[in-house]
C-alpha positions in Angstrom: 41.3 -27.3 11.3 39.3 -24.8 13.1 36.8 -23.4 11.0 36.0 -19.7 12.3 32.2 -19.1 12.5 30.5 -15.9 10.6 27.4 -14.2 12.2 25.5 -12.4 10.3 23.9 -9.3 12.1 20.9 -7.6 10.8 21.2 -4.2 10.0 18.7 -1.9 12.1 18.1 1.5 11.3 16.1 4.1 13.8 14.5 7.2 12.4 13.0 9.6 14.6 11.7 13.0 12.8 11.5 14.8 16.3 15.0 13.9 17.9 17.2 12.2 14.8 20.2 13.8 13.0 21.0 12.3 9.8 24.5 12.6 11.0 23.8 10.2 13.9 24.6 6.6 13.8 21.1 5.3 13.2 20.9 3.5 16.6 17.7 3.7 19.0 19.6 6.4 21.2 21.1 8.2 18.0 18.5 8.0 15.4 18.2 9.3 12.0 15.8 12.2 11.0 14.7 11.4 7.3 13.7 8.4 5.5 15.8 9.3 2.6 19.0 8.8 4.8 17.6 5.4 6.2 17.4 4.1 2.4 21.0 5.7 1.5 22.2 3.4 4.4 20.6 0.5 3.3 21.4 0.8 -0.1 24.9 1.2 0.7 25.2 -2.2 2.9 27.2 -4.4 0.9 26.7 -7.5 3.2 23.7 -10.0 2.4 21.9 -9.1 5.6 18.3 -8.5 6.5 17.4 -4.7 7.1 14.8 -3.4 9.2 14.0 0.6 9.4 12.0 1.4 12.5 10.0 4.6 12.1 9.1 6.5 15.4 6.1 8.5 15.5 5.7 11.9 14.0 4.8 13.5 10.7 7.6 12.5 8.0 7.3 14.8 4.8 8.8 13.6 2.0 10.3 16.2 -0.5 12.1 13.4 -2.7 11.3 9.8 -3.4 12.7 7.4 -1.1 14.2 4.7 -3.3 15.2 1.1 -2.1 17.1 -0.6 -4.7 19.7 -2.7 -2.9 18.3 -6.2 -4.0 20.3 -8.5 -2.1 17.3 -9.8 0.2 15.8 -13.1 0.6 12.6 -14.8 2.0 14.5 -15.1 5.1 16.5 -12.4 5.2 14.0 -9.4 4.2 14.1 -5.6 3.8 11.5 -4.3 6.6 10.4 -0.9 6.9 7.7 -0.7 9.7 6.6 1.6 12.7 8.2 1.2 16.0 4.9 0.5 17.4 2.5 -1.8 15.4 -1.4 -1.8 15.6 -1.7 -5.2 17.7 1.0 -4.0 20.4 -0.6 -3.2 23.9 0.5 0.5 23.9 -0.8 1.3 20.0 -2.9 4.1 19.4 -3.9 5.7 16.2 -2.0 9.0 17.0 1.4 6.8 17.4 1.4 5.9 13.5 4.2 7.4 11.8 2.6 9.7 9.0 4.2 9.8 5.7 3.0 12.8 3.7 4.5 14.0 0.5 5.4 17.5 -0.8 7.5 15.8 -3.7 7.4 17.8 -7.3 5.7 15.9 -10.0 8.1 14.5 -12.5 7.0 15.0 -16.3 5.5 11.5 -17.8 5.5 11.6 -21.7 2.2 12.2 -22.9 0.4 11.7 -19.5 1.2 14.8 -17.2 3.5 14.4 -14.0 3.8 11.7 -11.2 5.2 11.7 -7.8 6.3 8.5 -5.8 6.7 8.2 -2.0 8.3 4.7 -1.1 9.9 3.2 -4.1 10.7 -0.4 -3.5 12.8 -1.9 -6.0 13.9 -5.0 -4.4 12.9 -8.8 -4.0 11.4 -9.8 -0.3 10.3 -6.4 1.1 7.5 -5.4 3.9 6.0 -2.1 5.0 4.1 -2.4 8.0 2.2 -0.1 10.3 2.6 3.3 8.6 -0.2 6.0 7.7 0.3 7.6 4.2 -1.5 10.8 3.4 -2.0 12.4 0.0 0.1 15.3 -2.2 -1.1 18.6 -1.9 -1.4 19.2 -5.7 -4.2 19.9 -7.8 -5.2 16.8 -9.9 -5.5 18.1 -13.4 -3.0 20.2 -15.3 -5.2 20.9 -18.4 -8.3 18.5 -18.2 -6.6 15.9 -19.7 -3.0 15.8 -18.1 -2.9 15.3 -14.5 -0.6 15.1 -11.6 -0.4 11.5 -9.6 0.8 10.7 -6.2 1.9 6.8 -5.5 2.5 6.5 -1.9 4.0 2.9 -2.5 5.4 2.1 -5.7 7.3 -0.8 -7.3 8.4 -0.5 -11.2 10.2 -3.9 -11.4 8.4 -6.3 -13.7 10.6 -9.3 -12.7 10.4 -8.3 -8.9 8.9 -10.7 -6.3 7.5 -10.5 -2.7 6.4 -7.2 -1.6 4.1 -7.4 1.7 2.0 -4.1 3.0 0.5 -4.7 6.0 -1.4 -2.8 8.7 -1.1 0.7 6.8 -3.5 3.5 6.4 -3.7 5.3 3.2 -5.8 8.6 3.6 -6.7 10.8 0.7 -8.8 13.8 -0.2 -10.0 14.2 -3.7 -9.9 18.1 -3.8 -6.9 18.8 -1.3 -4.6 15.7 -0.9 -5.3 13.3 -3.5 -4.0 9.8 -3.8 -4.0 8.3 -7.4 -3.0 4.9 -6.3 -2.4 4.0 -2.6 0.0 0.7 -3.5 0.7 0.0 -7.2 3.4 -2.7 -8.3 4.5 -4.2 -11.2 6.1 -7.9 -10.7 4.9 -10.7 -8.8 3.8 -11.1 -5.4 2.3 -8.1 -4.1 0.1 -9.0 -1.0 -1.8 -6.4 0.7 -3.2 -7.5 4.2 -4.9 -5.7 6.9 -4.9 -2.3 5.5 -7.5 0.8 5.6 -8.1 2.8 2.4 -9.8 6.1 3.0 -10.9 8.3 0.2 -8.3 7.0 -1.9 -9.1 7.0 -5.8 -7.8 4.0 -6.1 -6.4 1.5 -3.6 -4.5 -1.0 -5.1 -3.4 -1.7 -8.9 -1.6 -4.9 -9.6 0.2 -4.1 -12.8 2.4 -5.7 -15.3 5.1 -8.3 -15.2 7.7 -9.7 -17.1 6.4 -12.6 -19.5 2.5 -11.5 -19.3 1.3 -12.9 -16.2 1.9 -11.7 -12.6 1.4 -14.5 -10.0 0.7 -15.2 -6.2 -0.8 -11.8 -5.7 -3.2 -11.1 -2.8 -5.4 -8.6 -0.9 -6.9 -9.8 2.3 -8.4 -8.5 5.4 -8.6 -5.1 3.9 -11.0 -2.3 4.1 -11.8 0.3 1.3 -14.2 3.0 1.9 -15.0 6.1 -0.5 -12.9 5.0 -3.2 -13.4 7.9 -6.2 -12.8 5.0 -9.0 -12.2 1.5 -7.7 -11.3 -0.7 -4.8 -9.1 -3.0 -6.3 -7.7 -2.9 -10.0 -6.3 -5.8 -12.0 -4.9 -5.9 -15.2 -4.9 -8.6 -17.8 -1.3 -9.5 -16.4 -2.9 -10.4 -13.0 -2.8 -14.1 -12.9 -6.0 -16.0 -12.1 -4.3 -17.2 -8.8 -5.1 -13.8 -7.2 -6.1 -14.6 -3.6 -9.1 -12.0 -2.5 -10.7 -12.9 0.6 -12.4 -11.2 3.9 -12.4 -7.5 2.2 -14.7 -4.9 2.6 -15.2 -2.2 -0.1 -18.2 0.3 0.4 -19.4 3.6 -0.8 -17.4 3.9 -3.9 -17.6 4.1 -7.6 -16.5 0.5 -8.6 -15.6 -2.1 -6.1 -13.2 -3.7 -8.9 -11.8 -2.6 -12.1 -10.5 -5.2 -14.6 -9.1 -4.9 -18.1 -10.7 -6.2 -20.9 -9.3 -9.4 -21.2 -9.7 -13.3 -20.6 -8.7 -13.4 -16.9 -11.4 -14.8 -14.2 -11.3 -14.2 -10.5 -12.9 -15.5 -7.2 -13.8 -13.3 -4.2 -14.8 -15.0 -0.9 -16.0 -14.0 2.5 -16.3 -10.3 1.5 -18.7 -7.2 1.3 -19.1 -4.9 -1.9 -21.7 -2.4 -0.1 -23.3 0.6 -1.8 -20.9 0.9 -4.7 -21.9 2.2 -8.2 -21.0 -1.0 -9.6 -19.4 -4.3 -8.6 -17.0 -4.7 -11.5 -16.2 -2.6 -14.4 -13.7 -2.5 -17.3 -11.0 0.2 -17.5 -7.6 1.4 -18.6 -5.3 4.2 -17.6 -6.9 6.9 -19.6 -10.7 5.7 -19.7 -11.5 4.8 -16.2 -14.7 2.1 -15.3 -15.7 3.0 -19.3 -18.1 -0.2 -19.1 -19.7 -2.6 -16.8 -17.8 -5.9 -16.9 -19.9 -9.2 -17.2 -20.6 -11.3 -14.0 -18.8 -14.1 -15.2 -15.3 -12.5 -14.7 -15.8 -12.4 -10.8 -16.8 -15.7 -8.9 -18.3 -15.0 -5.4 -18.3 -17.0 -2.5 -20.2 -15.5 0.6 -20.3 -12.0 -0.7 -22.8 -9.4 0.4 -23.8 -6.7 -2.2 -25.6 -4.5 -0.2 -25.8 -3.4 3.6 -24.5 -0.3 5.4 -20.8 -0.2 6.2 -20.3 2.1 9.6 -17.2 3.7 9.9 -15.7 4.9 13.3 -15.0 8.8 12.9 -13.9 9.4 16.6 -10.2 10.1 16.7 -10.0 9.3 20.2 -10.7 5.5 19.6 -8.5 2.7 18.7 -10.5 1.7 15.6 -10.7 5.3 14.3 -11.3 5.1 10.4 -12.2 1.5 10.9 -15.5 -0.5 11.3 -17.6 0.3 14.2 -17.9 -2.4 16.9 -20.4 -4.7 16.1 -21.4 -3.1 12.9 -22.0 -5.2 9.5 -18.8 -6.9 8.3 -17.3 -6.9 11.8 -16.7 -10.8 11.8 -14.9 -10.4 9.0 -11.7 -8.8 10.5 -11.0 -6.4 8.0 -9.0 -3.5 9.0 -5.4 -2.9 10.9 -5.9 -5.5 13.7 -4.4 -9.0 13.3 -5.2 -10.4 16.9 
């Protein structure tokens, strides 16, 4: 008996805002124009195969949430949403990063104003790589209490696992283009690696999980500069196995915000410099309302002072990253892995 072999072919979709058309096939030669159409095609694929969405350089204005909800992926066969050129590639420059910006209307949230979501990843085993996200042009407050919030990367499912955000830049402006939380996720396995957060209200929130504890989350090799509220935010759902190392959080309000619970965390090989507070208690309606006890955070080789210098020359490859040779340069926090 001869048994025919079946070869799984990965789904590859190319998106180019300059040359693409959403009626195209989605190949490199015939790219799509929008991320929304790429998500539609990923969600429509019934075969259990991996999918990669390649995004060319350019500015991608989102006027609707880009939802990925075809939850068929595995650890080996992932969903990958990535730039065509990544920061460690030889021909990369900051100008080649695809820019994802939002003009999404806010959706009403009961008793809490409005919110808008950029990329919504409702699948297991997904990666977002090499993209640059900017804020949403909406005033933050509606009436002084309720507000509008923009979340560039969101995962709502409390049982989902494995979301990697790597080599991305998040840039906000508290008065013009605010980012409430750059990356916020329920569930397990949120790993944020080699990312840069500049002028975001909060960089990362590790949120809730089914059963009350969220496991194997990590923040590593990240640079957070001028966070209006927090550099990292853990809730009492965030498990004690939270992996935090080689991060720099500087010139913000509070390096770390956490719930008034019983969790204890460890931070190693990092710098918390020129923040108003190292760790504060907070919740969704009263952010950083009281200073947390030092016993909640155990530190190893963590500097609590110093001057972090950011490169502001847009012509240099380390734009919005640490200046070469400055304090913390040896921690390798920032976009580059090599």
